[in-house]
C-alpha positions in Angstrom: -31.0 -34.3 -145.8 -28.9 -32.6 -148.4 -25.5 -33.5 -149.8 -24.0 -30.4 -151.4 -21.5 -27.7 -150.9 -21.8 -24.0 -150.1 -22.7 -21.3 -152.6 -19.1 -20.4 -153.5 -18.2 -24.0 -153.9 -21.2 -24.6 -156.2 -20.2 -21.6 -158.4 -16.6 -23.0 -158.6 -17.8 -26.5 -159.4 -20.2 -25.3 -162.1 -17.3 -23.8 -164.0 -15.7 -27.2 -164.2 -16.0 -29.0 -167.5 -18.0 -32.3 -168.0 -15.2 -34.9 -167.4 -14.0 -33.2 -164.2 -17.6 -32.8 -162.8 -18.4 -36.5 -163.3 -16.4 -37.4 -160.2 -18.2 -35.0 -158.0 -21.7 -35.9 -159.4 -20.8 -39.6 -158.9 -19.8 -39.0 -155.3 -22.9 -37.0 -154.5 -25.1 -39.7 -156.1 -23.4 -42.4 -154.1 -23.8 -40.4 -150.8 -27.4 -39.7 -151.5 -28.3 -43.2 -152.4 -26.5 -44.5 -149.3 -28.5 -42.0 -147.3 -31.7 -43.5 -148.8 -30.6 -47.0 -147.8 -29.7 -46.1 -144.3 -32.9 -44.0 -143.7 -35.0 -47.0 -144.9 -33.2 -49.3 -142.5 -33.7 -46.9 -139.6 -37.3 -46.0 -140.4 -40.0 -47.6 -138.3 -41.8 -50.5 -139.9 -45.3 -50.8 -138.9 -47.0 -50.8 -142.3 -43.9 -50.3 -144.5 -45.4 -47.1 -145.9 -42.8 -44.8 -144.4 -39.9 -46.9 -145.9 -41.5 -46.9 -149.3 -41.8 -43.2 -149.4 -38.1 -42.5 -148.8 -36.4 -41.7 -152.1 -33.5 -39.7 -153.6 -34.0 -36.5 -155.6 -31.2 -34.9 -157.6 -31.1 -31.3 -158.8 -28.6 -28.9 -160.4 -27.4 -31.6 -162.9 -26.6 -34.0 -160.1 -24.7 -31.4 -158.0 -27.4 -31.5 -155.3 -28.7 -34.8 -153.8 -31.7 -34.8 -151.4 -33.1 -37.7 -149.4 -36.8 -37.0 -149.4 -39.0 -38.7 -146.8 -42.2 -37.7 -148.4 -43.0 -36.1 -151.7 -43.3 -32.3 -151.4 -46.5 -32.4 -153.4 -48.2 -34.7 -150.9 -51.3 -33.6 -149.1 -51.2 -32.1 -145.7 -52.3 -35.2 -143.8 -49.5 -37.3 -145.3 -46.9 -34.6 -144.4 -48.3 -34.4 -140.8 -48.0 -38.2 -140.6 -44.4 -38.2 -141.7 -43.5 -35.3 -139.3 -45.2 -37.1 -136.4 -43.3 -40.3 -137.1 -39.9 -38.4 -137.2 -40.5 -36.1 -134.3 -43.2 -37.8 -132.3 -46.6 -36.5 -131.2 -46.8 -34.2 -128.2 -50.5 -33.9 -127.9 -53.7 -34.8 -129.8 -56.5 -37.3 -130.2 -54.1 -40.2 -130.5 -52.0 -39.5 -127.4 -48.2 -38.9 -127.3 -45.5 -40.9 -129.0 -41.8 -40.7 -129.1 -40.1 -39.8 -132.4 -38.0 -42.2 -134.4 -35.6 -39.6 -135.6 -34.5 -41.8 -138.5 -33.6 -38.9 -140.8 -31.6 -37.1 -138.2 -29.7 -40.2 -137.3 -29.0 -40.9 -141.0 -27.6 -37.3 -141.4 -25.4 -37.7 -138.3 -24.1 -41.1 -139.4 -23.2 -40.1 -143.0 -22.1 -36.5 -142.5 -18.4 -37.1 -142.2 -18.4 -39.9 -144.8 -20.1 -37.8 -147.4 -17.9 -34.8 -146.7 -14.8 -36.9 -147.2 -16.3 -38.6 -150.3 -16.8 -35.2 -152.0 -13.3 -34.0 -151.0 -11.8 -37.2 -152.6 -13.9 -36.5 -155.8 -12.8 -32.9 -155.9 -9.1 -34.0 -155.7 -9.7 -36.5 -158.5 -11.4 -33.8 -160.6 -8.6 -31.3 -160.0 -6.0 -33.8 -160.9 -7.9 -34.7 -164.1 -8.4 -31.0 -165.0 -4.7 -30.3 -164.5 -3.8 -33.2 -166.8 -2.3 -35.5 -164.2 -5.1 -37.9 -163.9 
């Protein structure tokens, strides 16, 4: 799950100076950290391993927030395990299982909230940059 804007928006935001950007970075961090909390609540809890692996990753000086379910550098077996938990198993030695879809439900739940959070931060940044904040 990513909390970020489009390419044009990122170019415009990168031209903002430090004080104006702080509102947007703060909003993205809050949305991403909330996504981590919600995904951990919705994740299945058999061993607790899935919940522990969910974490936030920030890039582009805080302008991109990513909720990672598993480390990208993990080995193939761990990635397969995480994928089968999210989407279920259709066939194999262990039978079939339904997926938990905790990441998808987190994305659906927070999409509108994060969009409005970034809009509010942009309004605050614009007011501050214009000298009215």
